[in-house]
N, C-alpha and C positions, 0 to 999 in steps of 0.2 A: 441627713440620717435618714428620714423618711423614705427617699428614694433607694437608698441602699438597701432598707428592710424589704422594699417592693420587689427590687431587683433579686435579692437572696430568696426571697419566697417563689418567685417565678422559677430561679434556677433550681431550687429545691423540688419543686412540683414537677419539673420538668424531668429532673434525673429519676425521681422516684417513679413517674409514670414510664419511663424507659425500663427501669428495673423490673418494675410490675409486668409490664407487657413481655419481656424477655421470659421472667420465670413462668408465666402463663403460657407461653408458646413452648416452652421447653417441657413443661409437664403434659401438655395436651398433644403435642405433636405425634407422638408416638401413637395415641388413640386415633389421631385422625387420618395418619397414613395408611392404617391398615384396619380392615373391617374384620370382626369375628362375628358370628353368628351360631346359635345353639342348634344343631340339628334335630329334626323329630324322629330321626332314624338310628339306630345303631350304627357302628362304625362301617362294618362290610356293605349294609345297605346304602348308607350316605355315599360311599365311593362309586357302588354301582348306579345309583340314581343320578349323579353328578355326570359320570362317564356316559350314560345314555343321553341324558337330555342334552350335553354337548354334541355328541355325535348325531342326535337326531335335527338339530338346527341346521337349517342350509348354509353350507360353506365352511362351518366349523367341523374340527376333528380333534381329538385326543392324541397328542403325540406321543406321550409317554406317560405310564403311572410307576412311579417310585415308591417304592417300600423304605421309607427311611429308616426304619427300626432295623430291617435286615441290613440295610447299608453300613448302619453303625456297627451293628454286631460282627457282621463279615470283615471290617476292617479295625477290630481291636477295641471296639467301645463295649460297653454293658448293657446297650438298650435302652429305649424310653417308652416303650409300649407302642400301641397302635398308631401309626403316624403315616400317612400316604400324601404324596405331593402329586397332583394331576395336571399335567401340562397339556396345554390346547393351543389351537392356533387357527386362524382363518386368513388363506393364501391372499385373497385380493387386499384385507385390512394391512397385512404384512409387506405385500409389494408397494401399496401407498406410503407406507411408513418408511420403508427403508429405500426407495428409488432415488430419493434426492440426497446428495452427499452431506449435507448438514443435518439430516435427520438419523443417518446410520448409527450414530452413537447409541441410540436408543434401543438397538438391539440387545445390549446386556440385559434389558428387562424383558425380554422375548425368549419362547413363548410365554403367554399368561400362564397364570398357576393359581389352583386352589391348594391348601393345605387342609386336609382332613386329620383330625387327630381326637384321642379319646383322653380326657384328663383324668387325674386320679381318683376322682369320685365316679368315673363311669360316664360321665355325659360326653357327647360327642360334639365337636365343634367344626366350623368350617371358615378359614380366614382367606382374605384376598386384599390385595392393594387396592386402596380407594382411587377408582378411576377420576372423580371428581376434582380430587386433590391433585392427582399427577397431571392431567391437564392443565390445571391452572398454573402449575409450576413451571411448565415448558411454554405454553402459550402457542399463538400462531397454529400453523397447521397441524400440528401435533396434538394440540388442544381440540383440534375439530375431529381429527381422527380417533383420539382416545375418548371423546363424547360419544362418536358412533358406535364404537365397539362396547362402551360402557351400557348404553341403552339395550344392545343386543344380549349382553351378559346378565343383564337385570332380568330381561325376559326369559332367559335360559334357568336363572336361578330363583324364580318367583316361590318356589316350595319352601324357602328359608326368608322370603320377603326381603330380598337383597335390593337395596337402594342406595347408589352412591350418593354423598352429599358432602357440601363443604364442612359441615360441621356435626 
C-alpha cells in the first residue's frame, strides 16, 4: 500500500509540474516573443528617429514605412489611430540568412520591422520581435545570424534601452 501511495504521489507531482509549466509558458510566451518599449517622443518624432537611426547605421536601410491606420481606412476599416510599421533590412545579413536552402523559409519574417503606435492614453510605444528568443527557437546558423543582427539593432535603438533577452 505504501508503494502505491509513493507512485501515485510521484505521478501526481509530475502531472501537476507539466500542467503548471504549460500554463506558465502559455501566459508568458506572448510577452517573451514581442518586446514593447515606451517611446520618450511623440508618434511622429519616434518614427523619424527610428528611420534616421536605421539609415545612419552602416549597411542598414529602411525599405518601407507603412501607415497602418491609412491602410485600414483605405480598405474599409474604421481606423486604429496612429500606427506605423517600419520595415528595414541589411543586405549582407539577408544574404547570409537566405543563401542556404534550409534557411530560405525564414524569409517570411523578413525584412525586420518595428511597430510604432499611439495608445488611447496618448503614450507612444515601439514593439519588435525578441531576437534572443527567435534565435534560440531556430538554433544553429540561424541563431548565430540573429544574434549578430540583434546586437546591431540594440545599438541602433539605444534611445529606448532596447535589450533582447530570454526573459
